[in-house]
N, C-alpha and C positions, 0 to 999 in steps of 0.2 A: 493196317499199318499206315496206309494214308489218310484216312479217318482222322485220327488223333491230330497230324500235322496239320491240317486247315482247323483244327478247333483250337487249336495253340494260335493260328495267324486271329482268328477272328478274335481272341480274346484280348489278345496285344492291341490289335485296332482300336475296340472298345475302350479302352486304357489311354491310349492317346486321345482318342477326341475328347473324351470326360476329363481330362487335364488339362485341353487347352478350353472348355465349357466353363473349366473353375478358374481358368485364368482370364479370361475373357473381361471380365468388370472391372479386376485389378489395369488391365493394359487399356479399357476405355479412361479409365480416371487418369491416368498418365496422358494419355493423349488430349482428354476432353479439357482437363480442368484446367493446362496452359492456355489452349484458345478462350476459355471462357475469361479467362483473367485479362487476355489480350483485348476482347472486344467491350470487357466492363470499363478499361483503362480509356481505351480508342473511341469510343463513342457514347460514353457517361460521362465519366471522373476528367477529362480534360477538356470536353465543353464547356463544362460549369466552372474549370479553371481558368478558361478563357473568358469565358462571358464576366466574372465578378470584377478584374480589374478595369472595365468599359464602365460599370456600373459606379464604381467609386471615384474616378475623375470625373463623371461630371460635378458629383459632389464638391470635389474637393475645388473644380475650376467656380463651383456658384459659389461656395465659402469666399474663396479670392478674390470674385468680381463684387461681392456682397462686401468684403474687408475694404478692396479699393474705393466702392462706393461710398461705405462709410466714413472712409480718409479722405474723400474727396469733401464729404459732406463736412466732414471737423476740419476740415484746410479751407474750405469756404468759411465756417464758421469762425475761424480765428482770423479771418479777412474781415467779417462782418463787424466781429466784437469793437473792433479800434473804431470803425466808422459809429457805432452804437454807441459806445462807451468816451466815446470823443466829446461830446456837447456838454458829457456829463461833468468834467471838473468846472469848464467855463459856467454852467449853471449852479455848482454849487459856489464857483468865487461868486458869483453875482449876489446869489442866497446871504454867504455869509456878510458879502457887504452891505445887503440890502437890510440885513439883520442890521448890521454897526448901524448903519445909518437910522433904521427905526428905533433902534435904543435910543441915538443921541437925539430924536424929537421925540419920544414919548412925555407927554405931560401928564400931572395928577391934578384934578378938579375935587377938591374939598366941600363937604357937606358940611350944613351948619351940625353940633354935635347931638347925637341924640339921646335921650335920657328915658327909660322905662323903669317900670316896677319889676322886680325878680318873682316870675312863678312861683306861686306857694308860700309867699313871705308874708304875704295880708298887706301889703306897701310897705312892711317895715326895711324892707332893702332896696337901693335903686342901681340900677346896670347903667353906665355911661360909656358911649361910645362915640369914636371920634373916624368916621368914615371917608374916604377919598374913592374916587374914579380915576383908574391910567390907563392910556393909551395913544394912540399918534394920531389919531383924528384929529383934522387941523383946526374943528367948529365943536371940538371936545368941549372945553368949559361954556360955552354959548348955550350948547345941549345940555349939560348938566346944571347949569342955572335957567333954564327954562322949565325944565321938568324939577327941579329941586323940591317941590312939594310933593311931588307923586315919589321920587326918592327917599324919600324920609320917612314918606307914610310908609311903603313898603318895609326900610329898614327896622322902623319901628314895631309895625305888626309882628314881624320876625322875631326880634329881639325880645320880644314881651311874651312868646312862649318859653323862655331860656328858664329852667330852676336853677339854682344853686350848682345843683349835681351837675347838669350839662354844663355849666363855664367852667367847674373846675376840671370836667374831665381831661384827663390826658388828649392833648389835639382838639380842643375846641375851638381854638382860635382860627385852624383852618378848615372846620369843619363850617361855623359860621360866617369865613367866607366865603365860601363855594356856594353855601345857600344865599347869600347876600345876593353871588353874582348871578346866580338864576333869578333869581329876583328882579335883578334889575336890567337882565338879559330883556324879560318877559317886555318892560317898558319901554327901553330906548332900541333892542334890536340887537341884531347880530354886527358885528364889524364897526362898531362905535368905541367899545372901549375892549379892553385885552383882559383888566383886571381889577382886582377890589381891593384895596390897602385898609388896612384897621391899626394904626397906630397907638391906637390906647384903647383899652378896656378895661370895665372895672369895675367893683363894686362896691358899691358904701352903703 
């Protein structure tokens, strides 16, 4: 009868040890998971969170410094602008006064009338033009008088190439005056006169 009792005790011990082994993974999970979470939070997440603000702070500081530098620059420019632009009104006033003074002293030196045959008409039509040279040069009249022959020759050579279509075209007078001005500048040079006037341009 003693042998069966010992067999029962051995069976109970085996069952109890087997139950503990089966529960061991669960117990380890319950104990280790909080420890792992604590370790991850303490040594991984918190250092990252703590390191993020210092990295952003210098960027903001740099932006502020740049903004302040830009503000200082713009402020300096605002002070510099009046100094830079202050002479402008004076210059503008002087130029306007000079312009008015120049306009009041402009004079016109007239050439003798120029008559040429109209191109393409076989000499049956004549083109007559009265041409003047205007400017503020103090010796304009004397210069034009001295170079009158050259000026009339240049005008005749230019007008001689004009056909009836050229003369009757819209804006022909403006075009001819511009061409005469270029021709006269080659003779008199720049700065002697400002424009060419042509009070009369007629075809007969």
